[in-house]
N, C-alpha and C positions, 0 to 999 in steps of 0.2 A: 521380275519385270520392274523397270525403273518407273514407268508411268502406270498409274492405275488403269485397269482395263475398262473400256466402255462397252456397254450393251446397247445395240442400235437397231431398232426395227427399221427395215429397209424394204420399200415396196416399188414394184413396177406399176405404172398407171396407164390405163387406156380408156378413152371415152370418159375421163374424169373419175374413174373408179379403180380401186385396187384390183389387180389381176390375181386370180387364184392359180397358184403354181402347182397345186396338187388337188385334183378334182375329187379324190377320195376323202378329202377332209373339208367339211363344210365350214363356212365362216362363222365364228362365234362372236366376232366383233363386226362393226359396220364396214362395208367396202367403200363407204364414203370417206375420202381422205381427211376431212375436217373432223368427223366423229371419231375415226380411228386414231387420229393424232391426239385428240383430247383424252381418249381412253388410255392409250399407251403412255402418254406423259404422266398421267395419274398413277400408272402401274410401275413407274420407276425407270422409264427409258432414259438413257444418257443423252440421246440425240435422235432425231427422226430424219430419214432419208427417203426422198421420193424421186423416182426417175420416170418421166412421162415419155412414152414412145410414140405419141401422136405428132403430127406436123406442128412444129413450134410457132411458125409465123402466123398461123391461123388461130392459135390458142393463147398467145401471150396476154391479151387483155383479160381473158377468162382466168388464167392462172394468177395474174397479178391480184385479182380480187380474192381468189381462194387462198392464196398464200398469205395475204394480209389477214384474213380471218383466222387462219391457222396460227399465225404468230400472236394474235390477240388472245388465243385460247389455250396456249401451252406455255410451260415454263422452261422448256429445254430448247437447245439450238435446232434449227431446221435447215436441212440441206436439200436443194432441188436442182434437177438437171433434166434436159431432154436432148433430142437429136439435132441440136444446133451446132454450129461449127465456126462461128465468127466472134470476134471480140465484142462487136455491137450486140449480138444476141445475148451473150453472157452478161454484159453490163446491164442490159434491160432487166435481167433477172435479179441482179444485185440490187437494183433500184426498187424492187418490190419489197425489200426488207428482209429477205432470207439471210441467214447467218453465213452460209457459203453456198457455192455452186458446184455441182458435180459435172465434170467433163467426162461424158460417157464415150470412151475411146473407140473409134472405128478406124477403118483402113486409111482414110484420108484426113484424120485428125492432125492438125498442125501442132506439134509439140511446143512451138513458140508461144501458144496460148497460155501455157502455164507460167512462163516467164513474164509475159506482158500483163496478164491479169494479176499476178502476184505483186509485181512492182506497182501497179496502179491502185490495187485495193488491199494488199496484204496477202502473203502466201497462205495464211491460216484460213482464208476465205475461198480457197480453190482446192477441190478434191478430185484428182484423176481416178476414174473408176474403170478398171481394166478387166474385161471379160475374157476368159480363156479356157483352154483344156489341154490335157496331155495327149501327145501323139505317140504311137507305138514306135519303138526302135526299128530302123530299117525302112521307114516310109519315105525318107528323104526330106522330111519336114522337121521344123524345130520341135524339140521335145515339149516345150511349153509355148503354145501359139495363141496370139490374140484372135478371138472370134467375135464377129459382130453380133451384138446381143439380139437384135430384132430378127435378122434374117438367118442367123446361125451360119453365115458364110465365113470360110477361112480367109485370113488376110495374108498369110505367109510372113507375118511379123513375129519376131521373137519377143515373147511377153516379158521375160526377165530383163532383156536389154532395154525394152521400152520403159520398164519401171526404173531402171538405173538412170536412164536419160531424164525421166520425170523428176527424180531427186536432184540431178545435176542442175535442172532448170528452176529449182526452187520449191518443188512440192514439199509441203510440211507433213503430209501423210498421203497414203495411197490405199485405195480399196481394191482388193482382188476378188473378182466374182467367178466362182468355179461353176462353169456352165454344166458340166456333166453331172454335178451333184445337185444342181438347182431343183428344188421341189421334191427330191427323193426322201428327205428326212433321214438319210442314212449316214450323215456326218460330212464334215468339211473334207476337201481334198488336201490332206495334210502334206503330201509330197509337193504339190504345186505351191502351197503357202510357204513351206520351208525353203523352197528354191528362191522365193522372193525375199523372205526375211533375212536369208543369209547373204543376199546380194545388195541390200540397201540398209541404211541406218535409220531412216525415218519410220515412224509408226505405220504398221500395216494393218488394215482392217480386213478380216475374213468375211466372205459372203457366199452363201449357197450351200445348203445341205444339212443344216442343223435340225435335228428332230428329237434329240434327247438332251437332258441337262449335261450329261457326260461329254457330249460333242463339243460344247463350249469349253469345257475344261481341257479337252484334248488339243484343241486349236491353240490354246495359250501355252500349255505345258510342253507340247511336242513340236509346235511350229513357231512359237514365239511371237504370235500376233499381239497387237495392243488394243484391237477393237474387234467386236463380234457382232456382225450384222446378220439378221435373220428375218424371215417373213412368215412362212407357213406355221411354224411352231407357235407364233403369237396370234395369227389370225384364227387358227383352229382352237385356241383356248387351252392348248396343251400345257403352256407355261406362260408366265408373264416376265417382263424384263426384271422386275424385282425378285422373282424367284430364281432367275438365272444368277443374279448378283449374289443372292444369299447362298446358293450352291457353291459358287466360286469362292466366296469368303470362307465357307466351311472347309474348303480344300486349299486354304492358305494362299489364295490369289487375291491381291488387293484390287478393289474395284473403285470406280470414281464416285465421288459424293458431291460433285459440282455439276453445273450445267454449262460450263465454259467450253467453247470449241478449242481443241488442242492447238 
């Protein structure tokens, strides 16, 4: 790997709380995003990502205050996104002081947002987050398809082609969220991740499925990702970001030692 690997706690938020993706694992850290951010920053996170799935226009003032508090209490970059879909919505978020915004890709997401926001604010401040799954051969659907995170609805959109388009429009990195692996703690979808890393040259962040330290290593060594996002393994207390980094280093994977956004 040319770039040091980043270890990134990544959480879905609803009603201002972190959503538990695996009910068989109780929270060992707070579900309050501010408290969780402080804890995980101290435990060695490279970055923190929060995706709010509530209605954005009703909650922007609330999140502006919370995000300001988070930024004042952590020493690592903070990325935030929700189900908004206009330049104005995203720019309101940038003005809260977050380091970058996550574009949670849905069926009607305008890819031009990546270009416009990147030119206006810097490509390093824009992170496309693409949720998807594999389809079985013979179904007539794309092998790797974008799925809407909240509703789990199919979009009919080729995930790999959308990732290639995002890169062409200036995305400096892309997060791929493996919906079928989400909350299972059985490992990342290495096939899906490999399909994307072989199609784009920008750093790819894996999300969804990590439950063992080995899973992080597999995603890097077998799929070539540059970032490792996870939720349940951190909220359950099974591992800390620092422990993941230590494990990777012992297996000859270089990890980041800075808090700068790539």
